[in-house]
C-alpha positions in Angstrom: -18.9 -18.5 -0.7 -18.2 -14.8 -0.2 -18.8 -15.0 3.5 -16.7 -18.1 3.8 -13.8 -16.2 2.2 -14.4 -13.3 4.6 -14.5 -15.6 7.6 -11.2 -17.2 6.6 -9.7 -13.7 6.2 -10.9 -12.7 9.7 -9.6 -15.9 11.3 -6.3 -15.7 9.6 -5.9 -12.0 10.6 -6.5 -13.0 14.2 -4.0 -15.8 13.9 -1.5 -13.4 12.4 -2.0 -10.8 15.2 -1.8 -13.5 17.9 1.5 -14.9 16.5 2.8 -11.4 16.1 2.5 -11.0 19.8 4.1 -14.4 20.3 7.0 -13.5 18.0 8.3 -11.1 20.7 9.0 -8.3 18.2 9.8 -10.7 15.4 12.7 -12.2 17.4 11.3 -15.7 17.3 11.5 -17.4 13.9 8.4 -19.8 13.9 5.9 -17.2 15.3 7.3 -14.7 12.8 6.9 -17.0 9.9 3.3 -17.9 11.0 2.5 -14.2 11.3 3.7 -13.5 7.7 1.9 -16.5 6.2 -1.3 -15.8 8.1 -1.4 -12.2 7.0 -0.7 -13.1 3.3 -3.5 -15.7 3.4 -5.8 -13.3 5.2 -5.4 -10.6 2.5 -5.8 -13.2 -0.2 -9.1 -14.3 1.2 -10.2 -10.8 1.8 -9.5 -10.0 -1.8 -11.7 -12.9 -2.9 -14.5 -11.7 -0.6 -14.2 -8.2 -2.1 -15.2 -9.6 -5.5 -18.8 -9.7 -4.3 -19.0 -7.8 -1.0 -18.7 -4.0 -1.1 -15.3 -2.8 0.4 -16.8 -0.7 3.2 -19.1 -3.6 4.3 -16.4 -6.2 4.1 -13.8 -4.1 5.9 -16.3 -3.2 8.7 -17.0 -6.9 9.3 -13.3 -7.9 8.9 -12.1 -5.1 11.2 -14.9 -5.4 13.8 -14.9 -9.1 14.2 -11.1 -9.2 14.1 -11.0 -6.7 17.0 -13.5 -8.8 19.0 -11.7 -12.1 18.4 -8.3 -10.6 19.0 -9.5 -9.1 22.3 -10.8 -12.6 23.3 -7.4 -14.2 22.4 -5.6 -11.5 24.4 -7.6 -12.3 27.5 -7.7 -16.1 27.2 -4.2 -16.8 25.8 -2.0 -13.9 26.8 -3.8 -13.3 30.2 -4.3 -9.6 29.5 -7.3 -7.8 31.0 -10.0 -5.6 29.5 -11.5 -2.7 31.5 -15.1 -1.5 31.3 -14.4 1.1 28.6 -12.7 -1.5 26.4 -15.6 -3.9 26.8 -18.2 -1.1 26.1 -16.2 -0.2 22.9 -16.1 -3.8 21.8 -19.9 -4.1 22.3 -20.4 -0.9 20.2 -18.2 -2.4 17.4 -20.3 -5.6 17.4 -23.5 -3.6 17.4 -22.2 -1.6 14.4 -21.5 -4.8 12.5 -24.9 -6.1 13.3 -26.6 -2.9 12.2 -24.7 -2.9 8.9 -25.6 -6.5 8.2 -29.2 -6.4 9.1 -30.3 -2.8 8.2 -27.9 -1.3 5.7 -28.9 -1.3 2.0 -25.2 -1.1 1.3 -24.7 -4.7 2.5 -25.0 -7.0 -0.6 -26.3 -10.3 0.8 
């Protein structure tokens, strides 16, 4: 259940970030409202995940996967491009999340 909560937190954070972009600086009501609701829900589910996942581990996964998914949304939906250094950085983030999850004794599975 803890990773379901963390997954929901990640997805909702990505939704919030995506709609923040779509809100055009909070000038459009519906995307602004979706941003606010998504972030509140994201933090709620993150708080639930933190009941059983250490903060550093949960935040690394939340932040790392959030960055990757947000980057994908920026390319696919908003037609923004990623250069080679950005792609390398994202790969390093994913690698870090994998290392934490499979090799760290701090990760409570």
